[in-house]
C-alpha positions in Angstrom: 125.8 86.6 137.0 127.3 87.5 133.6 125.7 85.7 130.6 127.9 83.5 128.5 126.6 84.8 125.2 123.5 85.7 123.3 121.5 82.6 122.4 122.2 83.0 118.7 125.9 83.1 119.4 126.1 79.7 121.0 128.3 77.4 119.0 130.3 74.2 119.1 132.8 76.0 121.3 130.3 75.9 124.2 129.2 72.3 123.6 129.2 70.2 126.8 130.1 73.3 128.8 128.1 75.2 131.5 126.5 78.3 130.0 124.5 81.2 131.5 121.8 82.6 129.4 119.3 85.4 130.0 116.1 86.3 128.2 112.4 85.8 128.0 110.4 82.6 128.3 108.9 82.1 124.8 106.8 79.1 125.8 106.7 76.4 128.5 105.6 72.8 128.4 105.2 70.2 131.2 105.7 66.6 130.1 105.7 63.7 132.5 107.4 65.7 135.3 109.9 67.3 132.9 109.6 71.0 132.2 110.6 72.2 128.8 111.2 75.9 128.3 112.0 77.9 125.2 114.2 80.8 126.1 114.4 83.8 123.7 116.6 86.8 123.3 116.9 89.1 120.2 119.4 86.7 118.6 117.4 83.5 118.7 115.8 80.8 120.9 117.0 77.6 122.6 115.2 74.7 124.3 115.9 74.3 128.0 115.1 71.0 129.8 114.5 71.1 133.5 114.5 67.6 135.1 112.3 66.9 138.2 115.3 66.0 140.4 117.1 69.2 139.5 117.7 72.0 142.0 116.3 74.3 139.3 112.9 72.6 139.2 111.1 74.7 141.8 112.1 78.0 140.2 111.3 76.7 136.7 107.9 75.7 137.9 107.1 79.4 138.5 108.0 80.5 135.0 105.3 81.6 132.5 105.3 83.1 129.1 107.3 86.4 128.8 108.8 86.1 132.3 112.4 87.3 132.3 114.7 84.5 133.4 118.3 83.5 133.9 119.2 79.9 133.0 122.4 78.1 133.9 123.1 74.6 132.6 125.0 72.3 130.3 124.8 73.1 126.6 124.5 69.8 124.7 123.4 68.1 121.5 119.8 66.8 121.5 119.3 63.0 120.9 120.2 62.1 117.4 116.6 61.1 116.6 115.4 64.6 117.4 117.9 66.4 115.2 116.8 68.2 112.0 119.8 70.5 111.5 120.7 73.9 112.8 120.4 75.5 116.2 117.4 73.5 117.2 119.7 70.4 117.4 121.0 71.7 120.8 119.5 72.3 124.2 120.4 73.4 127.7 120.0 71.0 130.6 119.3 73.4 133.4 121.1 73.2 136.8 119.9 76.7 138.0 117.0 78.9 137.2 116.4 82.4 138.4 113.3 84.5 137.9 114.6 88.0 137.0 111.1 89.4 136.6 107.5 88.3 136.2 105.1 89.4 133.4 101.4 89.9 132.9 99.7 87.7 130.4 100.3 89.5 127.0 97.2 90.9 125.2 98.1 88.7 122.2 100.2 85.6 121.4 103.5 86.8 120.1 104.0 83.9 117.8 100.7 84.7 116.1 101.3 88.5 115.8 100.8 88.6 112.0 97.1 87.7 112.6 96.6 90.3 115.3 94.8 93.6 114.5 97.5 96.2 113.7 96.0 98.7 116.3 96.5 96.1 119.0 100.1 95.5 117.9 100.8 99.3 117.9 99.2 99.8 121.3 101.6 97.3 122.7 104.4 97.9 120.4 107.1 97.0 123.0 105.6 93.5 122.9 105.2 93.4 119.2 108.9 94.3 118.8 109.8 91.1 120.6 108.6 89.0 117.7 111.4 87.6 115.6 110.0 89.0 112.4 110.1 92.5 113.8 113.6 92.0 115.1 114.7 90.8 111.7 113.3 94.0 110.1 115.1 96.3 112.6 118.3 94.3 112.3 118.2 94.7 108.5 117.7 98.4 109.0 120.6 98.6 111.4 122.9 96.7 109.1 121.9 98.9 106.1 122.8 102.0 108.1 126.2 100.6 109.0 126.8 99.6 105.3 125.8 103.0 104.0 127.9 104.8 106.6 131.0 102.7 105.9 130.7 103.2 102.1 130.1 107.0 102.2 133.0 107.5 104.6 135.4 105.8 102.2 134.0 107.9 99.4 134.8 111.1 101.3 131.3 112.1 102.4 131.0 114.2 105.6 128.1 113.6 108.0 126.5 116.9 108.9 123.3 117.5 111.0 120.9 120.2 109.8 118.3 122.1 111.9 115.0 120.5 113.1 113.5 123.9 113.8 113.5 126.0 110.6 111.4 128.3 108.4 108.2 127.3 106.8 108.7 127.0 103.0 106.5 125.5 100.3 107.9 122.0 99.5 104.8 120.2 98.3 103.2 119.1 101.6 101.9 120.9 104.7 104.4 121.8 107.4 104.2 120.8 111.0 104.4 124.1 112.9 106.0 124.8 116.2 105.1 128.0 118.1 108.0 130.1 119.5 107.6 131.1 123.1 110.4 133.7 122.8 108.9 135.2 119.6 105.1 135.4 120.3 103.0 134.9 117.2 105.8 133.4 115.2 106.4 129.8 114.3 109.1 127.4 113.4 108.4 124.5 110.9 109.7 121.0 111.2 111.7 120.2 108.0 110.0 118.4 105.2 113.6 117.8 104.0 117.0 119.3 104.5 117.0 120.6 100.9 118.1 124.2 101.3 120.6 123.4 104.1 122.4 120.7 102.1 122.7 123.1 99.2 124.0 125.8 101.5 126.6 123.2 102.6 127.7 122.9 99.0 128.0 126.7 98.8 130.0 126.6 102.0 132.5 124.3 100.2 131.8 121.0 102.0 131.8 119.1 98.7 130.2 115.8 99.8 127.6 115.6 102.5 125.2 113.0 103.9 122.9 112.4 106.9 120.1 110.1 108.0 117.6 113.0 108.3 114.4 113.0 110.2 111.7 114.7 108.0 108.1 115.7 108.7 105.2 116.1 106.4 101.6 116.7 107.4 99.9 114.8 104.6 97.4 112.0 104.1 98.9 108.6 105.0 99.3 105.4 103.1 101.0 102.1 103.7 104.4 103.6 102.6 104.1 107.0 104.3 104.5 108.3 107.8 104.1 111.9 109.2 107.7 111.6 110.5 110.2 109.5 108.6 113.8 109.0 107.8 115.6 109.8 104.5 119.2 109.2 103.6 120.2 112.6 102.3 123.2 113.2 100.1 124.7 116.1 98.1 127.8 116.4 95.9 129.6 119.4 94.3 131.2 119.6 90.9 129.1 116.8 89.4 126.9 116.1 86.5 123.8 113.8 86.5 125.8 110.7 85.4 128.2 111.2 88.3 125.4 111.1 90.9 123.7 108.1 89.2 126.9 106.1 89.0 127.7 106.8 92.7 124.2 105.8 93.8 124.4 102.5 91.8 127.6 101.6 93.6 126.0 102.5 97.0 122.8 100.6 96.4 124.7 97.5 95.1 126.9 97.7 98.2 123.9 97.8 100.6 122.2 94.8 99.0 125.4 92.8 99.0 126.3 93.7 102.6 122.9 93.1 104.1 121.1 90.5 101.9 124.0 88.9 100.1 122.3 89.9 96.8 124.2 91.1 93.8 122.2 93.7 91.9 122.8 93.6 88.1 124.4 96.8 86.9 124.1 99.3 85.3 120.5 99.9 86.4 118.0 100.3 83.6 117.2 103.9 82.6 114.0 105.2 81.3 112.9 108.7 80.6 109.7 109.9 82.3 107.9 109.8 78.9 109.1 106.2 78.2 108.0 105.0 81.7 104.6 106.6 81.4 104.1 105.6 77.7 105.1 102.0 78.2 104.0 101.2 81.7 101.6 104.0 82.8 103.7 104.9 85.9 106.7 107.1 86.7 107.8 104.3 89.1 107.2 101.2 87.0 107.6 97.7 88.4 109.9 96.1 85.9 110.1 92.7 87.5 107.7 91.8 84.7 107.3 93.3 81.3 103.6 93.7 80.2 104.3 96.9 78.3 101.6 98.7 76.5 101.1 98.5 72.8 100.2 101.7 71.0 97.4 101.2 68.5 96.2 104.8 68.1 96.9 104.7 64.3 94.8 101.6 63.8 91.7 103.3 65.0 92.2 106.9 63.9 89.3 108.0 61.6 87.7 104.6 61.9 84.1 103.5 62.6 84.6 103.0 66.3 83.9 106.6 67.4 85.1 106.1 71.0 88.6 105.4 69.6 88.6 107.3 66.3 89.2 110.7 67.7 91.2 109.7 70.8 94.6 111.3 71.2 96.0 108.0 72.4 94.8 104.4 72.3 96.9 101.9 74.4 96.3 98.2 74.8 97.6 95.8 77.4 97.9 92.1 76.7 96.4 90.1 79.6 95.9 86.4 80.3 92.4 84.8 79.9 90.0 86.7 82.2 86.6 86.0 83.5 83.9 88.6 83.2 84.1 89.2 86.9 87.8 89.9 86.7 87.2 92.3 83.8 84.6 94.1 85.8 87.0 94.5 88.7 89.8 95.8 86.4 87.3 98.2 84.9 86.6 99.5 88.4 90.3 100.1 88.9 90.6 101.9 85.5 87.6 104.2 86.5 89.2 104.9 89.9 92.2 106.2 88.0 90.5 108.5 85.7 89.3 106.3 82.8 85.8 106.5 81.5 85.8 102.7 81.1 87.9 99.7 80.1 87.3 98.3 76.6 88.3 94.7 76.0 88.5 91.8 73.5 89.1 88.1 73.9 91.1 86.3 71.2 89.2 83.4 69.6 91.1 81.8 66.7 91.9 84.4 64.1 89.6 86.9 65.5 88.1 88.4 68.7 84.9 87.9 70.7 83.2 89.8 73.5 83.6 93.4 74.5 84.1 95.7 71.5 84.6 92.9 69.0 81.8 94.1 66.7 83.7 97.3 66.2 87.2 95.9 65.3 86.6 93.7 62.3 88.6 95.8 60.0 91.7 95.9 62.3 91.6 92.4 63.8 94.5 91.1 61.8 96.6 94.2 62.6 95.7 93.8 66.3 96.7 90.1 66.3 100.0 90.9 64.7 100.9 93.9 66.7 100.0 92.5 70.1 101.0 88.8 69.6 98.1 87.9 71.9 97.9 84.2 72.6 94.8 82.1 72.1 92.2 82.9 74.8 94.1 86.0 76.0 92.4 89.3 76.6 93.2 92.8 75.3 92.5 95.7 77.6 92.2 99.2 76.1 92.4 102.7 77.4 91.7 105.7 75.1 91.6 109.4 75.4 94.1 112.2 76.5 97.5 110.6 76.6 98.3 111.0 80.3 94.9 110.0 81.5 94.9 106.9 79.3 98.3 105.6 80.3 97.8 106.3 84.0 94.5 104.4 84.1 96.0 101.4 82.1 99.1 101.6 84.4 96.9 100.9 87.4 95.2 98.0 85.6 98.7 96.6 84.8 99.5 96.6 88.5 96.2 95.0 89.3 97.0 92.2 86.8 100.4 91.8 88.5 98.7 91.2 91.8 95.9 89.0 90.4 98.3 86.6 88.6 101.5 87.1 90.6 103.2 88.2 87.5 106.3 89.6 89.3 107.1 86.1 90.8 108.6 85.0 87.5 111.1 87.9 87.4 114.0 88.9 89.6 113.5 89.3 93.4 114.7 92.9 93.1 114.7 95.2 90.1 116.2 98.7 90.3 115.9 101.3 87.6 116.2 105.0 87.0 113.5 107.3 85.7 115.0 110.5 84.3 114.1 113.6 82.3 111.0 114.6 84.2 109.1 117.7 83.2 110.4 120.7 85.0 106.9 122.1 85.4 103.4 120.8 85.3 100.2 122.7 84.9 97.7 122.7 87.8 94.2 122.6 86.2 92.5 123.6 89.5 94.5 126.7 90.1 95.3 127.5 86.5 99.0 128.0 87.3 102.3 126.2 86.7 104.0 124.4 89.5 107.2 122.4 89.9 107.1 118.7 89.5 110.0 117.9 92.0 110.9 121.1 93.8 111.8 124.7 92.7 115.6 124.2 93.1 115.8 121.5 90.3 118.0 122.6 87.4 116.5 122.5 83.9 118.2 120.7 81.0 120.8 123.3 79.7 119.2 123.2 76.3 115.8 124.1 77.7 116.5 126.9 80.1 115.6 129.6 77.5 112.0 128.3 77.5 111.2 129.8 80.9 108.5 132.4 80.6 107.5 131.3 77.1 104.5 129.4 75.8 106.7 126.3 75.6 107.8 126.2 79.2 105.8 123.1 79.7 108.4 121.4 77.4 111.3 122.1 79.8 113.1 118.9 80.9 114.4 118.8 84.4 117.7 117.3 85.4 115.8 115.2 87.8 115.9 111.4 88.5 114.0 108.9 90.6 115.4 105.6 91.9 112.8 102.9 91.5 112.8 99.5 93.3 110.1 96.9 92.5 107.6 99.6 91.6 108.4 101.8 94.6 110.1 105.2 94.4 112.9 104.8 96.9 114.9 107.8 96.0 114.6 111.1 94.2 117.1 113.8 93.3 118.3 116.3 90.8 121.1 118.5 89.6 120.4 121.8 91.4 120.1 125.3 90.1 123.4 127.1 90.9 122.9 130.2 88.7 120.9 133.0 90.6 119.4 134.2 87.3 118.0 130.7 86.5 116.7 130.4 90.1 114.9 133.8 89.6 113.3 132.5 86.4 112.2 129.3 88.0 110.4 131.2 90.8 108.8 133.5 88.3 107.6 130.4 86.2 105.7 129.1 89.2 104.0 132.4 89.9 106.2 133.9 92.7 106.6 137.6 92.6 110.0 138.9 93.6 108.7 139.9 97.0 107.1 136.4 97.6 110.4 134.7 96.6 112.4 136.9 98.9 109.9 136.3 101.8 110.2 132.5 101.5 113.8 132.1 100.2 115.6 135.4 100.6 118.4 133.9 102.7 119.0 131.2 100.1 118.8 133.6 97.1 121.5 135.8 98.9 123.7 132.7 99.4 123.6 131.8 95.6 125.3 135.2 94.9 128.5 134.1 96.7 130.0 131.6 94.4 127.8 128.5 94.2 129.4 125.4 92.6 127.5 123.1 90.3 126.0 120.5 92.6 123.4 117.8 92.8 122.2 115.1 95.1 119.5 112.6 96.0 117.5 111.5 99.0 116.5 107.9 99.6 113.2 107.1 101.4 115.0 104.9 103.9 111.9 103.5 105.6 110.5 102.6 102.2 113.7 101.0 101.0 113.9 98.8 104.0 110.2 97.8 103.6 110.9 96.5 100.1 114.2 94.8 101.0 112.5 93.0 103.9 109.4 92.0 102.0 107.2 93.8 104.6 103.8 95.1 103.5 104.1 98.5 105.2 106.8 100.9 106.4 105.2 100.6 109.8 106.7 97.1 109.9 110.3 98.5 109.7 110.0 101.5 112.0 110.4 100.8 115.7 107.6 103.1 116.9 105.4 104.2 114.0 102.1 106.1 113.8 99.0 104.2 112.5 97.2 105.1 109.3 95.5 108.0 111.1 98.8 109.5 112.2 98.3 108.5 115.8 100.8 106.8 118.2 98.5 104.4 120.0 101.1 103.4 122.5 102.1 106.9 123.7 98.6 108.3 123.0 99.8 111.1 120.7 98.7 113.5 119.5 97.0 114.6 122.7 95.5 117.7 124.2 97.8 120.0 126.2 97.2 122.2 129.2 95.8 125.7 128.4 98.7 127.1 130.4 101.1 125.6 127.9 99.2 127.1 125.1 99.1 130.5 126.7 102.8 130.5 127.3 103.4 130.3 123.5 100.6 132.7 122.7 98.3 130.1 121.1 94.5 129.8 121.7 92.1 127.2 120.3 89.0 128.1 118.3 86.0 125.7 118.7 86.6 122.6 116.7 
C-alpha cells in the first residue's frame, strides 16, 4: 500500500483523514489495554494509538523497538489538555497495522546515542544513522550541496570530474598507493587534491570549474580529519585575489542563508598572516571573541628581569581571575606548544601580586595602562623567539576560551580571511626551504625577484585561508602561470631540474602552451558542515567515517587480502 506522506510532511490537509504511514517503531508503551507507538521515519515521528477493540490490536501487540511497520489510521488532533504546540499535538488512531519486518534488539538505545562509546556507534553505523541528530547533520550537508550547486551554476561554473587514479606527487602528506596489475612494479596514487588537474582545466580554457572532490591523505588523524574526505574545489581564470575572495564571500553567505537562515555580515574581516599570528597566535584565529595579545617587549628590554630583557618578543594576554590550579593547567598548555613556561601576574589595586610580581615593580604602571587589566584579573606572558612565543600564547588563548566559554558572548558564526602567508618556510630538521601552501602558489608580484636570494624567506604568497570560528574551512591562492616563475619556485624548495620534471613534467609542459592568470580555492566540506551543525567531530557529519585510528569498524577495513590478489599485482609483504 502506498504511504500517504513522510511523517514530517503531515499537515492540516490530512486532519481527520485516513493516512498510511511507514517507518520504524521508535518506542512502544502499553497503558491499560491501550498500545501507544511512536513511529519514526527520516522526517520525524508521530504518536500512534491502538485501541483494544481495534482490528489492528493483534498486529500492534507484536511490534517492538526498531520493527518496520505500516500504520493506517485516522490522523487527528490530540486532546486539548495534551497539546503543547507543534507536530506532537497530533496522533494517528490506528485501524490497521502491518509488520513489514522484525528487528533484533539494538546494541544501544538510539535515543541515548550521544552517551554511547563512539566505536560502538561506528560498528553499527546503520543504526546510529537512524538517530534524528545524525539525520539532521546529513540533511544539512545535502542542503548545502544543493545550495552550492545552484549558486555556482548561475555564476557560470562547470562541474568536471578529475581522476581518482593519478601520479604520486609531493603535496604535504603521504599518498595512498594503488598497485597497477597491468604495469607490474608501478603504482597509482589516490589524489590528495585535484590541484594540478584543475589548473590544467584553466589551461584548457574552461574558465570556471568546480567539483565535490574525494581526496585521500595518509596522515595522522584528529577530530577534524579523515583519511578520505570531501572538498569543494573551485578554480577561475583571468582573476586577481580580490575577485576570488569576493566570489567566495557571496557563496558562503548564500550557503548560510539557504541552509540555516543565517545572514553572515559582509565583507568578511581580513587579516594578514603576520597580524593573525601577532595578535592571536594562530593563522586560523577564532574571532568570536577578542582577547588579542598586547606587545610589551619594549617595557622589559634591557631591564632587570633577565628572562624577558633579551627576549625578541614579549606578549601578554589579559585573562579573568584565575586560581593557581587553572594557571598550572594553562602553563601545561603553553609548554605543550613550545613555551618554556608561562609567567603570570594578578592585579591587586595599583600593582601586581603573585608570579613574577617582584620583577616588574618598575613597569607596573605601564603594564596597567597598556593592558587595561581589571581588578583581580590575571596577565599571562610568553617570551622568546616571536613565532614560538605567539604560538604558545595562542594555544593558551583557546584554552581560556574553553575554560570561560568566551565565544558564547560573540556571534554564533564569525568568518574571516587570513592572507599574505609566507611563500616559503624553513624546515629546521632538514635544513631546507619548503612551501607553506603548495608549490604552485604565486608569489606577490613585488617579491618574485627574491627567489634564490638570502631574502627569499620574505616572499609573500598570494595565498588566502577562509576561517570559520577558529577552523580553517578553505584555502586557496592565485596560481603561478609563468613557466619561468614555476621553475624558480621548484628551485627554491630544492628540486633539481630532473626532479621537477620527474614529478611534474607533464604540468611544466602544459604551462608552455598559453596559461591564463588563474586562482582558486578548496573548501574542507566536511569541516564546514561540522562547524555549521555544531558537531564536535567531522565523523558526526560523514555517513560512513573511519575512527580516529583510520579504521572502518563496520566494514572491517583495512583488512588483509588473499596472497593470490597480492601476487596478481606483483606485491609481496615483508614481515611486519
